C-alpha positions as CSV (number, residue, x, y, z in Angstrom):
1,M,67.3,72.7,134.9
2,K,71.1,72.4,134.6
3,K,70.8,70.2,131.6
4,L,68.5,72.8,129.9
5,V,71.0,75.6,130.6
6,T,73.9,73.6,129.3
7,I,72.1,72.6,126.1
8,S,70.9,76.2,125.6
9,L,74.5,77.5,126.0
10,F,75.8,74.9,123.6
11,I,73.2,75.8,121.0
12,F,73.9,79.5,121.5
13,W,77.6,79.2,120.9
14,A,77.1,76.8,118.0
15,V,74.9,79.4,116.3
16,V,77.3,82.3,117.1
17,T,80.2,80.2,115.7
18,A,78.2,79.4,112.5
19,I,77.3,83.0,111.9
20,L,80.9,84.2,112.4
21,T,82.3,81.5,110.1
22,A,79.7,82.2,107.4
23,G,80.6,85.9,107.7
24,L,84.3,85.2,107.1
25,V,83.6,82.7,104.3
26,F,81.3,85.0,102.3
27,R,83.2,88.3,103.1
28,K,84.0,90.3,99.9
29,D,87.2,92.2,99.5
30,Q,85.8,95.8,99.7
31,P,87.8,99.0,99.2
32,I,88.8,100.6,102.5
33,N,87.9,104.0,101.1
34,P,85.4,104.6,98.3
35,V,88.0,105.4,95.6
36,N,88.1,103.9,92.1
37,P,89.8,100.5,92.1
38,P,93.4,100.3,91.0
39,T,93.9,100.5,87.2
40,S,96.8,99.9,85.0
41,D,96.6,103.4,83.4
42,V,100.2,104.2,84.2
43,P,101.7,106.1,81.3
44,A,104.6,104.4,79.5
45,G,106.9,107.1,80.7
46,G,106.1,106.4,84.4
47,Q,104.0,107.8,87.1
48,I,104.2,110.6,89.6
49,L,103.8,109.2,93.2
50,D,101.4,111.9,94.3
51,A,98.4,111.7,96.5
52,A,96.1,110.6,93.7
53,A,98.4,107.8,92.6
54,V,98.7,106.5,96.2
55,A,95.0,106.8,96.8
56,R,94.4,104.2,94.0
57,H,96.1,101.7,96.3
58,N,93.6,101.7,99.2
59,F,92.6,98.1,99.3
60,V,93.7,95.2,101.6
61,R,95.0,93.4,98.5
62,D,96.8,96.6,97.3
63,C,97.9,98.9,100.2
64,W,100.3,101.8,99.7
65,L,101.2,104.3,102.5
66,I,102.9,107.6,102.6
67,I,105.3,107.8,105.6
68,N,107.7,110.6,106.0
69,S,107.3,111.7,102.3
70,K,108.1,108.2,101.1
71,V,105.7,105.8,99.5
72,Y,105.6,102.2,100.6
73,N,103.7,99.1,99.3
74,V,102.9,97.3,102.5
75,T,100.4,94.9,101.0
76,N,102.5,91.8,101.8
77,Y,103.2,92.9,105.4
78,L,99.6,93.4,106.5
79,S,99.0,89.9,107.7
80,A,102.4,89.8,109.5
81,H,101.8,93.1,111.4
82,P,101.9,92.4,115.2
83,G,99.0,94.8,115.7
84,G,96.9,93.0,113.1
85,V,95.7,94.0,109.7
86,A,93.1,96.4,111.1
87,T,95.7,98.7,112.5
88,I,97.2,99.5,109.1
89,T,94.2,99.2,106.7
90,P,92.5,102.5,107.6
91,Y,95.6,104.3,106.2
92,C,95.9,102.4,102.9
93,G,96.1,104.9,100.1
94,Q,96.8,107.8,102.5
95,E,99.3,109.8,104.5
96,A,100.2,107.6,107.5
97,T,103.2,109.4,109.0
98,R,101.5,110.3,112.3
99,A,100.0,106.9,112.7
100,F,103.4,105.3,112.1
101,D,105.3,107.6,114.4
102,T,102.9,107.2,117.3
103,R,101.4,103.8,116.6
104,D,98.1,105.6,117.4
105,Q,99.1,105.2,121.0
106,G,101.7,108.0,121.5
107,R,104.6,105.6,121.4
108,P,107.0,105.2,118.5
109,H,107.7,102.0,116.6
110,S,110.8,100.1,117.4
111,N,114.1,100.4,115.4
112,Y,113.3,97.0,113.9
113,A,109.9,98.3,112.6
114,N,111.7,101.3,111.1
115,S,114.2,99.1,109.4
116,L,111.4,97.0,107.8
117,L,110.2,100.0,105.8
118,V,113.1,99.9,103.3
119,N,111.8,96.5,102.2
120,Y,108.5,98.1,101.1
121,Y,109.8,101.3,99.5
122,I,108.4,102.3,96.2
123,G,109.7,105.9,95.8
124,D,109.6,109.4,97.2
125,F,106.3,111.2,97.4
126,N,105.8,113.4,94.4
127,Q,108.7,111.7,92.6
128,T,108.3,110.6,89.0
129,V,109.1,107.0,88.8
130,D,109.5,105.3,85.4
131,Q,107.5,102.2,84.7
132,A,110.6,99.8,84.9
133,Q,111.6,101.3,88.3
134,L,108.0,101.1,89.6
135,D,107.8,97.5,88.4
136,Q,111.1,96.6,90.0
137,N,110.3,98.3,93.3
138,T,106.9,96.6,93.4
139,Q,108.5,93.2,92.6
140,N,111.0,93.8,95.4
141,T,108.2,94.4,97.9
142,N,106.4,91.3,96.7
143,S,109.5,89.1,97.4
144,V,109.9,90.2,101.0
145,I,108.8,87.5,103.5
146,P,107.8,89.3,106.6
147,R,108.8,87.9,110.0
148,G,105.7,89.2,111.7
149,D,107.4,89.9,115.0
150,D,109.1,93.2,115.8
151,G,109.3,92.8,119.5
152,E,106.6,95.3,120.2
153,D,103.7,94.8,122.5
154,D,100.8,95.9,120.2
């Protein structure tokens, strides 16, 4: 009887592991919110960093947030976030000030977390950013190597 239970448990966990692994392997990168995928329709003169522009960046592979009337490209930081990718992705392409200020737990982020934002800054909300400046700011956010530890207990 013990042998049967042991074998059954082993088979059960092997099947569960196989299903989870297959799910991760075949997972497709889906938009977080059903909005048109990002396009390169930025006019030569630049772009206004308004809600519509930010909303086009609502993917795990292209995540912009509005925090305190500033726009941040946090795409490269997602995997380093101590709370995990899933704590930020629901806000991709959206206003995220309240979530950032409270960490969805009523507690503020650390000073270190606040200091990280400058690395991901694109521009002020509703500001017109010329294409060269937008490209430079995006390039700067892509060159940041996140540490992944802000001393918080998420």
